[in-house]
N, C-alpha and C positions, 0 to 999 in steps of 0.2 A: 544721301542724308536726310532723314525726315525731319522736317521742324515740327516741334511742339508748341511752342508759344514764343511769340514775338512781342516783346514789351518795348513801348517808347517812352520813355521818360520826358515829359513835355521840355520844350524850350524855354529858356528863362531869359529876360532882358535885364541889363545892368548899365550902368553909366556912372561916370565921373568926369568932371572937368576942372583943370588947374589953372586954366588962362582964359580971359575973355574970349568969346567965339564971335568970329566975324567972317564964318565961311561961306563964300559964295559960288566957289567952284564946284565941279561935280567929284563924286567920289570915285577915287581910283582903286581898282581891283589889283592886287599885289600878290595873287596866287594862294594856293594851300601851303601852309607850311606847318612847322613843330615848334612847339616850346622847349626851350633847353639848348645847352651848348652842342655845337654840331658833332663833336666825337662821340656824345652819347646817343644819339638819335637811334642808330641800328638796335642797341639794346633796350633803350626805353620803348620803343614802337616798332618791335620785329616784323609784324604783318604790315601795317600801314605803311612803314619806311620801305618796304619792297615795293609796294603798289606805285609809291611815289617815284621810285628810280626807273620807272617805265617812261620813256620819252618819246614825244613827238618827233617828226622830221627835223622841225625847227629847234630842236632841243629842249622844248620846254615839259615839264612833268605833265604826263598825261591826265593826272587827277586835275591840275591846275586848268589845262585845256578842257576838261569836261565842264568845269565851273564856269570858264569864261564863255564857253559855246552856249551856255544856258542864261547868261545874264541878262538877255532880252526879257526874261520872265518877271524881271523886277520892275514892279511898277508902283513908284513911291512918289506921292505929291510934294514929300517935304526934301526928298534927297535924291538927284539924278546920278546914275551910273555914268563914269566917262567913258569913251569908246576904247576899243582894246588897244589902240597904238598908244594910249597915255601910259599903260605899263611898260610898254617897250622903252618910254623915254625917262623911267625911273631913275635912273642914274643921274640923270641930270636935274632932278627934282631939289628945291630947297625949302618946299613947304606945301600945305595944303593937307586934306583929309584922304588916309589911305584904308582900306580895309582888306583885311585877309582872313580865310578860313583856317583859323590855328588850333592845330591839334595839340590837346592838354593831356590825354590820358589813353592808356590802351591795357586792358587786363583780359587775358584768356587762360581760361582754366579747363581741365580736362578731369573727369573723375569715373571711375569704373563702378558700375552698380550690377556686377553680375553678368546679365544679358546683353548689356549696352552700356556706352559712355554717355554721359550728359557733359556739355560743352556749354559754357558760360562766357559772353563775350561783353566787355563794357568798353565803349568808346565814349570819349568826352573831348569836347572842342569848344571854341568861342568864335562867334561871328565878331570879329575885332573891328573897331573904328578907333582910329589913333590920330594923333597930331603928328605929321611926319616931320616937322622942323623941332617941335619940344619934346618929341618923344614921351607923350603922355596919352594916358586912356581918353577916349571921348564917348565911347559907348563899348560895352561887351556884353554880347548875348550869348551865355553859355548854351551848349547844346550836349544832350547825354541821351545816349543810344543803349539798350540794353538788350542782349539776344540769349535764349535759352534754347537750345537744340539737343537732339540726340540722334546717335547712329547705333543700329544693332549690331551684336557680334561681341565678341571678347578682345577686338583690336581697336586700339585708340584711334581716331582720325587722323588722317595724315595731315602734313602740313599742308599741301596744296588744297585740301578739302577745308581746312581752317581759312586760309587765305581766300578761298572763294566765297566762304560766310563773310568775313570782312569787307570783300570787295563789294558784295552785293549791299550790305550794309551803309556803305558809302555813296554807291553809284544809282542805286533803285531810283525810279522815276517817281514813284509815288511819295506821299508826305510822310514816308516812315524812312526816307533816305537821308544821310547826312548833308549831301549837297543840296537836296530840296529844301531841308530844313534850314540851312545858311539863306538861301535864296528868299525863303519865307520872311526870315527875320530882316533882311536887307529891305524888303517890301514896306515893313512896318517900323523900320527905324525912324527915329526922331534925334534932333540934337537937345540936349540938356537946356532947361529954362535956367536964367540967370538965378543964383540963391539957391540952385536945387541941392540938397544934401544926400549923401549916399549911404547904401547900407552894404555889409559885408559880413562874411562867416569869419569869425576870428578864432575860435577855438572849437575843437571836436575831441570829445574824451569818450572811451567805451571802457564800461566795467569789465574787468578781467573775466568773469564769467559769460560776459554778453558776446565773446569773440566766439563761443561754441555755436551760435546761430550760422556761422560761415563756415563753407568748406575749408579743409585742414590747409589747401594751398593759399587762401586768403588769409587765415590766421597767422600764417607765417609772414604777411605783408601788412602789418598794422597802418602803415600809410595809406594803402590800397582801400583798406576797410574805412578809414576816416574820409577819403575822398568821396566814397559812395555815400556816405551820410550827407556831407557838405553838397555834392551835387545835388542830390536827391531832394533837400530842403530847398536849395536854391532854385531849383528847376521849376519845383511845384508852385512857390509863392510868387514868383516873378511872372510865370507864364499864366497865372490867374488872376494877379492885381496888377502886372505891368510896372510894378516898384523897381527902381534902379538897384542893381546888386553888383558891387566890383567883384572882381576875381578875389578868391581868397590869397592869402599870402602865407597860408601854411604850408611848410616845406620850402618857401621862396626866402632865404636868409637874409638876402639884400633887398628884397621888397621890389625887384625886377624881374621883368620877362625877357627872356633872350630868345631872338628868332631871326631866321634869314629870309628875305623877300626873293621872290621868283627871279626878278631881274635886277638884282642889285650886288655889289660886291661885298662878301663878308656878311658878318651878322649884326644886328643893332639890339640896343637894350631899351625897353619901355618900363617907365615908372608905373607901378600898380597903385601905388599912394594908400592912403588910411581912409576907412571909411568914417563917417559921422556918428553913424548909428551901427552897433556890434551885434553879433548873434553869436552866443556860445550853445553848442548842442552836446547832449550827452546819451548815449544808448545805455539804457538802465538793465534791462532784463529782456528775455523772451521764455516763451512757453508753447508747447504743444499739448493740446487737450482733446482727448477722443470725446466726440460729443455722442455719436450714435454709430452702430453696426448691425448690418444686416446680412443675409446670406451670400449677397451680391456686391455689397460696397461698404464702405467705411467713411464717415464723416469725421474731420477734425477742423478744430480751431487753431490757426495759427496766430500767435498774440506777441506784441511787442511794446516796450515802454521807452519814451524819450523825452528828454528834459530839453525844454526851450526857454532861453535867456536873451530877451531883445532889450538893449539899453544905449543910453547915449554916451559916447566915450568921455567927452568934456565934463559934463556936470555928473556922471554916473547915474542918471535918472533910469530906473528900470521901468519900461513899458510893460513887460510882461514877462513873468517867472512862473513856469509850471511845468510838471511832468505831465504826458499823455500817453495814454494806453489805447490799442486799437487790436481788434481780433478780426480775421478773415477766415470764412468758412472755406474749406476744400473738401469736396467729394471724390473719392477715388475707388475704382472697381477693386474688389479684393485680390484679383488675380493680376493687379497691375502694381501692388506695393511694392516699394523699392528701397524705402530708406532715405529716399531725397527730398529732404524738407527745405532746402535752401529755398525753392522758389515760392513757398508758402510764406517762408518769414519775410522775404522781399516784399510780397504782397501787402502785408500787415506794416511794413516798415513804409513803404511809400503811400500806404493809405493814411498814415498818420499825417505827413506831410500835405498830400492832397486834400485830406477834411480840414485840416488847420488852415490852408490858404483859401478854401471854400468859406470857412467861418470869417476869415478877415474880409473876403470880397464881398459876401452876401449878406452879412449880419444874421445868418442862420445858426443860431448857437446850440440846436438840440445836441449834435454830436459832442461840441466843447464842453458844454455842461456835465456831460456824462463820462467823459474822457479825461477830463482835466483834473489835477490834485489841487489847483488853486481854488479856494472860495470866491475869489474875486475875479473869476476869469471872465466874466460878461463885461467888466469894466475895464479890464487889461486889454481885450480885444478892442474894444472901442477906442481907446487909447493909441492902440497900435495901428489901427485903421487911419485914425487922423493924422497921425505922425507919418505914414506912407503917402496919403492922398495930397498932403501938403508938399510932399517932395518929388512928385511925379514929373 
């Protein structure tokens, strides 16, 4: 199977605290695990759950074991990692800080384009740190990986071929691997300062016509589309600025995470909490515009428009309200035209989030002034930056 493009959407950092912090102990690793009730794990994460079922001779998940074997790579002056035997004593714990690599999403699509199949894989997870006694989130660093792959011929890739792709996305040793990204976030993790407020994606809307930019299989799963928008925005903004962003409660009816730790009995529930500052996102529209065509290649601009609204929940003060548009150029050989436009639209969508985050971080407003619908975008970005910096 020939890999065409490998996108890695950046890692994002998030945090909230619900009680005074006085943690002096080490951070205890409690394995790789899954968000959701145990009975639905296989259906919700069919490929990752199969990998998780592979056990070491000692009965630990092989994936958890791989993470544990690499914990020595974590070098954090603010937080130290407890030795592996601390996980073995987890059943006897009554408090302290625990971290898990928490899988929160798996989307796999296959589409036929005549001479080949295109595979899209999106994995999302959290480098989660929580208060074991109070079952509240202390830090959450969401991780989001996207892969576009293609296989020649008229036959769809086998389950094993997809399994191999997912396995590589998780375990590869470079910084594109999920485990590598988790360890990287632990190396930079800090505990939140007293009085710090949190940011959270509260709502995601998609205009009915805008679903057309996604493959048919995704259009049939509107929640997955909304997750792509939420994860893309959060990852870009927090990776660039370091702002605290809580996991979204979209789709979480009770505002709780359910998960099982590697060496504990039964599942536990962790409170997600409410953000002080909220973000509403809306995918407005998309367009493909032919820019130029020669005898050997064609160039197209893939464009999308997204609305971003950032406001304080308590006072209903809006820091930023604007639509943003972005176009990304794609040049393709004439003989390679396939009608597969999804990667181009994803480039455009992620470009909005990345360039928006750059504007917040760097105060370079050239793109924002050209892309935003709000005539006051310069002052709105300034207010948003000050709000973020005051709550780091």
